[in-house]
Backbone as CSV, one residue per row, in Angstrom:
resi,resn,N_x,N_y,N_z,CA_x,CA_y,CA_z,C_x,C_y,C_z
1,MET,-2.122,2.332,7.305,-1.849,1.801,7.928,-0.404,2.883,7.990
2,LYS,0.196,3.835,9.054,1.076,4.192,9.066,2.655,3.911,9.387
3,VAL,3.826,4.045,8.772,5.242,3.513,8.555,5.283,3.144,10.577
4,SER,5.125,3.999,11.236,5.470,3.397,12.934,4.591,2.265,12.672
5,GLU,3.678,2.076,12.776,2.923,0.334,12.682,3.383,-0.109,11.487
6,LEU,4.272,-0.678,10.163,4.790,-1.391,9.831,6.174,-1.898,10.014
7,LEU,6.902,-0.778,11.072,8.116,-0.968,11.096,8.376,-1.049,12.591
8,SER,7.578,-2.260,13.400,6.957,-2.114,14.380,8.344,-2.392,15.054
9,SER,8.974,-3.314,14.516,10.103,-4.249,14.961,11.153,-4.414,14.348
10,GLU,11.911,-4.455,14.296,13.584,-4.887,14.382,13.795,-5.858,12.256
11,GLU,12.733,-6.478,13.053,12.889,-7.976,11.946,11.709,-7.195,10.541
12,LYS,10.914,-6.389,10.821,10.562,-6.294,9.745,11.124,-4.223,8.636
13,TRP,11.656,-4.219,8.990,12.974,-3.060,8.628,14.014,-3.588,7.930
14,THR,13.866,-3.332,6.806,15.558,-4.149,5.036,16.214,-2.814,5.453
15,LYS,17.943,-3.247,5.531,18.705,-2.314,4.632,18.694,-2.453,2.355
16,GLU,19.110,-1.756,2.108,19.650,-2.557,0.661,18.502,-2.777,-0.431
17,ALA,17.470,-2.664,-0.077,16.036,-3.113,-0.488,15.261,-2.308,-0.442
18,LEU,14.192,-1.884,-1.482,13.156,-1.865,-1.359,12.081,-2.256,-0.140
19,ALA,12.091,-4.157,-0.658,11.121,-4.927,0.760,12.009,-6.009,-0.178
20,ARG,12.116,-7.092,1.330,12.790,-8.219,1.224,11.065,-9.651,1.936
21,ASN,11.626,-10.808,0.880,10.253,-11.228,1.380,10.444,-12.743,3.062
22,ALA,10.238,-13.359,2.966,10.845,-13.772,4.795,12.002,-14.815,4.041
23,ASP,12.064,-15.128,3.214,13.384,-15.615,2.205,15.100,-14.547,2.363
24,GLY,14.490,-14.214,2.545,15.176,-12.245,2.168,15.659,-11.944,0.375
25,MET,14.993,-11.942,-0.128,15.444,-11.982,-1.350,14.189,-11.203,-1.944
26,GLU,14.901,-10.015,-2.625,14.525,-9.046,-2.848,12.906,-9.281,-3.521
27,VAL,11.300,-7.996,-2.677,10.604,-7.988,-3.453,9.952,-6.614,-3.776
28,HIS,9.263,-6.364,-4.765,8.432,-5.802,-4.660,7.667,-5.005,-4.322
29,GLU,7.824,-3.466,-3.070,7.232,-3.275,-2.130,5.162,-3.050,-1.887
30,LEU,4.905,-3.272,-2.576,4.118,-3.510,-2.314,3.109,-5.494,-2.254
31,ASP,4.005,-6.109,-2.891,4.390,-7.380,-2.941,3.777,-8.495,-1.531
32,ASP,2.310,-8.977,-1.897,1.787,-9.560,-1.385,3.455,-10.455,-0.014
33,ASP,4.108,-11.127,-0.753,5.021,-11.797,-0.014,6.098,-10.740,1.165
34,ALA,5.666,-9.488,1.116,6.754,-8.730,1.407,6.500,-8.931,3.144
35,CYS,7.945,-8.962,3.491,7.104,-8.709,5.032,8.947,-7.862,5.936
36,SER,9.409,-7.332,5.251,10.322,-6.288,5.691,10.796,-5.122,4.973
37,TRP,10.634,-3.912,4.834,10.911,-2.833,3.900,11.520,-1.995,4.095
38,CYS,12.460,-0.807,3.549,13.439,-0.210,4.027,12.193,1.187,4.453
39,LEU,12.618,2.713,4.167,11.665,3.978,4.998,11.980,3.807,4.084
40,ILE,11.835,3.924,2.665,11.358,4.551,1.817,10.388,3.057,1.143
41,GLY,10.479,1.644,0.934,9.611,0.834,1.076,8.562,1.032,1.802
42,ALA,8.418,1.472,2.972,7.878,1.094,3.724,6.597,2.768,3.224
43,ILE,6.847,3.599,3.410,6.085,4.353,3.109,5.042,3.913,1.837
44,HIS,5.947,3.600,0.651,5.945,3.417,-0.696,4.511,2.956,-0.089
45,HIS,4.716,1.352,0.997,3.588,0.901,0.971,2.826,1.238,1.799
46,CYS,2.311,1.994,2.473,1.386,2.611,3.321,1.484,3.688,3.156
47,TYR,1.586,4.617,1.699,1.122,5.467,1.425,0.382,5.354,0.015
48,PRO,0.129,5.274,-0.507,-1.094,4.636,-2.125,-1.163,5.189,-2.976
49,ARG,-1.457,6.901,-2.520,-1.795,7.939,-3.291,0.174,9.162,-3.076
50,GLU,-0.023,9.526,-4.311,1.150,10.006,-5.024,1.379,11.538,-3.830
51,THR,0.209,11.400,-3.276,0.381,13.296,-2.263,0.399,12.806,-1.477
52,ASP,0.011,11.123,-0.787,-0.335,11.173,0.559,2.076,10.678,0.718
53,ARG,1.666,10.112,-0.402,3.649,9.108,-0.157,4.480,10.720,-0.240
54,ASN,4.094,11.482,-1.211,5.210,13.090,-0.960,5.341,13.646,-0.268
55,TYR,4.069,13.934,0.431,4.138,14.444,1.653,4.715,13.828,2.941
56,ALA,4.859,12.062,3.159,5.275,11.459,4.636,6.750,11.519,4.291
57,LEU,7.657,11.512,2.784,8.614,11.543,2.410,9.381,13.508,2.390
58,PHE,8.385,13.677,2.607,8.669,15.481,3.190,9.402,15.507,4.954
59,LYS,8.270,15.022,5.617,8.131,14.944,6.843,9.415,14.030,7.328
60,LEU,9.575,12.591,6.476,10.608,12.153,7.258,12.005,12.425,6.567
61,LYS,12.371,13.160,5.458,13.476,13.931,5.499,13.998,15.173,6.589
62,LYS,13.135,15.791,6.350,12.477,16.908,7.310,13.685,16.178,8.895
63,SER,13.202,15.129,9.401,13.382,14.499,10.841,14.529,14.309,10.386
64,ILE,14.331,13.284,9.549,16.371,12.870,9.555,17.280,13.777,9.848
65,TYR,17.127,15.327,8.674,17.890,16.033,9.327,18.120,17.262,10.394
66,LYS,16.682,17.278,11.258,16.650,17.804,12.231,17.766,16.543,13.201
67,LEU,17.227,15.592,13.112,17.677,14.757,14.528,19.361,13.946,14.280
68,PHE,20.144,13.654,12.440,21.236,13.693,12.712,21.828,13.721,11.546
69,GLY,21.162,15.007,11.169,22.538,16.193,10.230,22.212,14.996,8.894
70,TYR,21.338,14.373,8.483,21.331,13.877,7.256,20.493,13.932,6.084
71,SER,20.601,14.335,5.348,19.581,14.563,3.909,19.364,13.691,3.448
72,GLY,19.719,12.469,3.217,18.825,11.248,1.955,18.560,10.461,2.671
73,VAL,17.597,10.088,2.406,16.609,9.028,2.624,17.234,7.267,2.601
74,LEU,17.308,7.157,1.927,18.357,5.776,1.344,19.845,5.401,1.544
75,GLY,20.453,7.075,1.451,21.713,6.843,2.022,21.688,6.442,3.476
76,PHE,20.890,7.714,4.853,20.368,7.236,5.781,19.850,5.570,6.272
77,ASN,19.114,5.899,5.261,18.394,3.989,6.028,19.539,3.027,5.821
78,ASP,19.809,2.600,4.490,21.263,2.203,4.168,22.705,1.238,4.257
79,ASN,23.110,3.055,4.991,24.627,3.119,5.452,24.570,3.617,6.984
80,ASN,23.497,4.330,7.134,24.041,4.992,8.497,23.140,4.616,9.920
81,ALA,21.756,3.737,9.455,21.140,4.112,10.562,20.880,2.249,11.173
82,THR,20.419,2.327,12.782,20.863,1.744,13.893,18.735,1.343,13.775
83,PHE,18.136,0.321,14.388,16.823,0.648,13.779,16.061,1.368,14.859
84,GLU,16.794,1.521,15.626,16.479,2.627,16.619,16.178,3.768,15.751
85,ASP,17.392,4.214,15.121,17.550,5.436,14.394,16.503,5.325,14.141
86,VAL,16.320,4.913,12.882,14.563,4.531,12.065,13.720,4.728,12.619
87,ARG,12.832,4.152,14.676,12.077,4.407,15.097,12.336,5.676,15.825
88,LYS,13.062,6.367,15.445,13.079,7.685,16.261,12.919,8.622,15.053
89,VAL,12.969,8.217,13.658,12.876,10.114,13.062,11.609,8.971,11.975
90,VAL,10.744,7.985,12.037,9.676,7.807,12.029,8.585,8.891,12.470
91,GLU,8.769,8.673,14.342,7.922,8.731,15.141,8.089,10.380,15.321
92,ASP,9.392,11.117,15.131,9.345,12.472,15.323,8.692,12.924,14.183
93,ALA,8.832,12.075,12.584,7.612,12.851,11.132,6.114,12.111,11.450
94,ALA,5.890,11.651,12.554,4.595,11.056,12.746,3.948,10.479,11.622
95,ILE,4.673,9.401,10.793,3.937,8.989,9.344,3.824,7.126,9.947
C-alpha cells in the first residue's frame, strides 16, 4: 500500500502523533488499532523495509520543499499543513 492510499481521507490523517486509534489515543504506527497517521507514521506503516522507507522520506522531503519551501516533515505535518497540502505533497512524491 502507498501513503496516498492510506491517507485517502482527512479522517485517516493526524497531527502530533505517529498514529492514533479510533478513540484518538496515540498508538504505534504499525498497531492493528491505528486508524489515522501523520506523514512519518504513514511512511513507516506503508514501507516496512528501511531502504523503501528512506527513499519515500527523501521523495516526500523533496516535494514539501518544492511545493511549500519547508524543509521538515514533522514541522510541516504538525504546524503548517492542511489535509489538502498533505495530499498534494504525497501525490507529487508518488508515494
